[in-house]
N, C-alpha and C positions, 0 to 999 in steps of 0.2 A: 768219188775219193778224187783228189788230185792229180793230174798226169804228172809224172816225174820226167821233167825235159833233160835233166843234167845230164852232161856228157860223162864217161867213165873218168873218176880221178876229179872232177868238179864238185864244190860244194852246190848244194842246192838253194834255192832262192824262192820261199813260199811268199806268192803275191797276195795282197790284200786291196781295198778300197782306200784304207786309210790306217794309219799308225799313229799312235798314242804314246809317249813316253812319260811315264810317272802314273803309278794308280792311287795316287792321293784323292782328295776329295773333289779337285778340279779336273784333272786329268780323267777320273774315273766317269764324272759328268759329259764332259767333252765326248769320250767313248759311248755313253749312253745316247747323246743326242744324234750322233752320226748312225749309230744301228736304229735309232728311230727312223730316220731317214731310208733306212735299207742301205744302209753302206756295209760291207764286210769289214770289220773294223779290227785290229790288234790293238791290245792295251798291253804294254810291257811296264813292268816293274822291277826293278834292282834287288828288293829284298823279297824274302818268301810272306806271304800274307798270311793272317794279319801280323802287324809289326808296330813299334813305337818308335820308329828312329827318323819319323819327319815330322810333319804339323797337323795330320788327320787322325790322329789314335785320339783317345780319351774317351770317356762316355758322355760330355756334356761342353755345348757352346752356347752362348747368348746368341739369340736373333733379336731383332728390334726394329722400328720404324724409324727412331728419332736418329738421325745423322746431320752432323753439321754440314757434309758437302752435300749439295743439290743433286748431282748425277748418281751418288749411292741412293737418295732419300726418293728419287725417281724409279730406281730400279727396284727398290724393296719389295712393292707390292707384285710386282711380276715375278719377284723370288719365291713370295708366301706361297702364289698360285702355282709354282712349279714343285715345291715343297709337297703342297697339299696332291699333286698329281702322283709325285712318286710315294707317298702314302696311301693313297689308293691303289694304286700298283701293286705296292708291295704286302698290303694290307697288315701292315703293322704300325703302330704309331712311333711318328718319328719327333714330337714337337710335344711339349708341355708349357701351357701358357700361366705365366707367373706374372704378368706385368713385369714395367721397368721404371725405377726411378733414377733420373738424372739429376745431379746433385752437384753446385758449385756457386762461386760467389758471383752477385750480379755483376753483368757489365763483362764477363769471361765471354771471349769470342765463339769459343766452340759452345758453351751454353745456349748462347745468344742466337746461333746460328742454327741449332736443333730447335730454339722456340719458334723462330721465323718458320722453319721447314715443316714443323708439327702443327701450328695455328696457335691461336692465343688462348683457348681453352684448358690447356694443359698444366697449367701452373697449381701445384698442390700448396694449401696452406697447411699451416703447422700442425691442425687439428687431424685433417685427413691424412696428413703424412705420418702422424704418430699411429693413426689406426689401421694403415696400410703397413707400414714399416715399424714396429713397436721397437725392435732392438736397435735401430738407427738413432743418435745423436748427433743430429747436425749443428753448426754454429748457429746463433740466432738469425746472423745476416744472410745468410746463404738461401739460395731458391732452389727449388725442388720442380721438376717436371716431371709429369706420368705419361708414360708410354703403355698403352693399354694393351698393344699388340707384343710386347716383349714377352720372352720366356726362355724356354731351354730346348737346343736340339739335341737329341742325345744321339751323338757325333758316332760311335763306334758301329751304333746299329744303322745309322743312315748311311754310313759308307760301305756297309754290308749289303743295304737294300739295293743302292743303285748299283754298284756290281752285280748283283743276282740279276735285277732286272737288265742290266747289259747281256748278259749269258742268256737270258732267256731269249732275248731277242737274236740270239745267232752270233753274240759277241765272242770274241776269244782273248782269255786273259793268261798271260806267260810269266808267272810270276819265278823269282830268284835269278833273272836274266839281266846283267849290267851291260849297258849300252856300250861297247867299245870304239865304234866308229859309224859315221853318219856319210855316207857318199852322194852329196846332192845331185839334181838333173830333173828330167821330165819326169824319171821314175827313181824316186829315191830308195836307196838300199841302207838298211840299220842292221849293222853286224852286233851280234851279243855274244855272251859268254856260251852260248848253246845253239845259235844258229843264224841264218841271214834270212832278213826279210824285205820285200818291195812293197813299195805303194806309189801313185802318185802325188800324195799329200801326206803332210807329218804334222802333227803338234807335239810340241815339247811343253810340257808341265812338270818338271823335274823338281819343284821346290827348291831349296838350299843348294840341290847340286846343278842346278840350271846353268851356271856359267861354265862348270867343269862339261858339260854337253854342249853347250854353241861354241867354245872357244874354238875347237878345231874348224870349226864354220866360220872363223875370221871374227866373231862378235863376241865383246866383253860388255855387259850389264852394269848399271851402278847398283848391283845387289849388295846388301849386308845380311850374313846368316846371324841370328842374336841367338843365344842361350837362356830360354825363361824359366824362373824358378815357377811353378806351380804348387801352389800353398795351399792347404787344408788346415781350418782352425776349429777347435773342439769348444762346442756349448760348455760354458761352466755347470749349467743344470739343464741335463737333456729337456728339449721341450718346453726350456723356458722362454722368457721374453728377449733374450738373446738370439735366438734363430732369425735367421736371413729368409724372411719369405717371398719378396720378388727378388729378381735382379737389381743391379745397382751399377751406375757409372758416375765416379767422383770425377771431377775435372778443375782446372783452375788452381790445384792445389801448389803451393812454392816449393814444397820439398818432392814432390812427386808431378814433374813436369809433364810427364806421357799421360797421367791419369791412372785411377785403379778401378776395377770392377770386381764385382762378385756375384756368387750363384748360390741359391739356395743347397741345402744339405742333400743331394740327391745320390752322389757315387758313393760316400761312405756314411753310414749312418751318424748323425750327429756332428758331421765335420763339414763346415761350409768352405767353400772355395772363395778366397781373396787372393788376387794377383795385380801386381804391377805391370801395365801394360809398355812392358820395354824391358830389356836385357842385356846381356856382355855380348860383343863380338865374339864368333866361335868358328871354329873350322867343323862342317858337319861330321866329319871322318873322325872328330876328337871330341865330341860332345860331352861323352861320359866320361872322360879321362880327368876330370878337374881333381886335384888331389885333394885328399881328406884335410878338414880343417880350414880350406881355403875361404877367406871372407865372401860374405854374401851380403853387400849393402842394400841392395833390395829387398831382402827378408828384413833387416833390420828397418827399413823404412817403411814396410808392412806392419810391423810390430809397433810401431808409433802410431800408424793409422788405426789399427785394431783397438788400440787402448784408449783412443780419443771417440770415436767414430760409433766404435760396436763393442761396448765394454761389457758384454754379455759373452764374449769370446775369451777363449785363453789366448793371452797375447805372444806366445810361440806356437810356430806351426806344429800340428801333429803328425802330418805327412808332408812331404816334401817330394814334388816329382820335378819333372825336366820336359821342355817342348823346344820346337823351334818356329823362330819367327823369320821370314827372309824379307828384309825392308828395302824398300825405294827412299830415296832422299827426301821425296815429298809422301810419303805413304799411301802412294796410290798404285794400283797395280798396272802392271803391263801385259796387255792384250793386243798384238800387232805380228804382222807379217816380218821376216827376217827382212834388212834390209836389201839383201841381194838375190835371196832365193823366194820366191813368192809363194812359192807350193809348203813352206816351213812355217808355221804359225808358233809364236811362242806365247804362253801366259806364265805369267811368273810375278814374284814380288807382291806377294798379297798382304803383306804387313802385318799379320795378326788379326785382320779382321774379314777375311776372305771367305770362311766357311758358310757364313749365313748365304752369300751372294752365288755359292758355288754353282746352283741350278742355272743361274743366267749367266754366271763365266761361261760355262760348259756349253751354252746354245752359242754364245757369241763366238767362242773357239772355233765351234762347228761351223758358223755361217762364214768366217773368215775363211775356213779351208776349202769351202763349197763354191767360194765366192759369192755368196748370197750378199743381200743387203743385211747389213748387221740391225738388230732389235734396238738398240740403243747409240746414241752420241759416244763415238770413239775416240775424241780429240783428247779426252783427260788420261787414257791410257796407251797413247803413241809413244813409242821409242824416240821418235825426234823431239820430245820435248825436253830430253837432256841435251846439255849443250854441245857433248861431242862423245854418242857412245862409239867405243872402239871398235873398228871395222878394218880387218886387215884381209888380204887376199887368202883365198883358200888354201892352207899348208899344203903342198904337193906331198904324195905318199903313194906307195906302189899300189895298184889298183889289183885286186885277187880275181882273176875271171869268174863269175858265176852263170848259172843259168836259172832262169826265170821259170817257176812252174805254179801253176794256178793253186790255190788253197781251197779247200771245200770247206765253205762254214758249217758249223754245227747248226742242224735245222731247228728252228726257232718252235715252242712250244704251238700247240695247234692254236690257242687263244690270242698269239701274238699278233698284233698287225703295226704295221710299220707307218704310223701315224700317232700325233699325240693323242692321249686320253683326256678326255675332258675332267676337271675336278667336280665332284660332286657339290662342294662347297669352298671359296678361297678359303686360305687362312686368315687368321685375325692381321687387321693393316690391309689387306688388299682393298683396293679401289672398287672391286666387283668388275672391272674393265674384262672383256672376254679375252682369252687369249687365244691368238689364230697364229698358226705356222702357215707362213708363205712356201707353201711346196708346190713343185710344178708336177704335171701329171707322170713324167718319167722318172721322178724321185719317188714317188708315192708306189711304183710297181716295178722300180729297179731291181735286178737280181745281179748276179755276180755272173756275168753271162759270157760265153765262150770267147764272143768277139773282143771283151775287155782282156781276157785271157790271151789269146794270139798276140792281142798288141802289145801288152807286156812282154810277151816272149820275144817279139819282134823288135821291139826297141832296145832290149838288152842281148841280144844277138849282134844287132849294128853296133852298140860301143863296144862289143868284144871283138869283132873284125875291124874296127879301126884302130884297135890298139896296134903299136909297134911291136914285132916280136921280140927285140932285144930288152923293151921295157917289161914284156913279160918274163923274159929269164930272171931279170933283176928281181922282180916281186918275190921268187922263190929262192 
């Protein structure tokens, strides 16, 4: 049990090695990697789990090696290996290999970049395409690429697996706690609707709520939440040639500049998931308040596509759901330190294509928070790539005095070890390169020691003693 060092009348502050805000797939993997390094980690989520308010719910996400951007193409083999590792640890399947067709007009920049990154042997001729994807009717001039590693990640199951594994490693999940305030410093204090928590490092992975969380820290990022129509289309004849067998991506369509993607009928029997890779700007707090009968131009766009390319499907969606994207202007992620507070790490702007890369993103966020050398080149994800991210002085507010008491982490299960477990076989698409985590000896054997607890207590006491008495009176 942790020792309660709070003076009478003062709120208690539970101390951790790290705090992660946001228990979506990115934040959950960041917490998973921290726990893997024996860091006593708290994962905070504003909604009760599981929920469908953010970007990580639902049963399916495409995974693929085909990427037009080289930095993501280079990250995908690593991501496949980490998904395999989690699958081995969880003891449950998280991936279904279906293959993926990338379709577009010759000369389309995204298509040609995918072809360069995949190699020259992945172009499908018309006969092979018809065999692998009998329900697709491309135009005669269009080019089709084949990604044999493509498939479907079972999203809800994957999120549950990473959170369960995090807990087994001694991590703490507290859901239904909205963050009210973050006090930066050598020891960061996070105030939620239910408690106060202290840690020397903080990772913010709050999805569409990121700007709401970082604004009091003087930062505003160029993030645009989008409401996405998630559409499911019924086969005209169940089991007929209209069924979509592999996943697909269509690019270079003049009426769909952001591209269209589709997945096989896995979530609802006989219903194929086909969506437009873009949406309408929204406030995440108001996402479901669209008035009945509001126009849905992207559904009409998809109906046009279905009629032309997938004639075996009904041209009107049978099920219509929604989710959130949080887009950056260039649709690259943000993975970086706060410009002013180097022990606050931000992961945001996953722009509708981050789920498949979440194991690597989580590792990168973990590495940044621990001061380790990142596993991949970070320049594409820097906040500084934007012309002028808004950075203002941290707004003053009265400080409520707290006392820091050490948190006693839950004991990991007996079989849990604080090191990466080797995957039996890499996922499809892996180069087979051995994954190595550069952990120092003290990281492998580190526990939540009494020394770190006393240090946290001393730092907080020093802060309290330095406060002006009149300032404290104003705080009440």
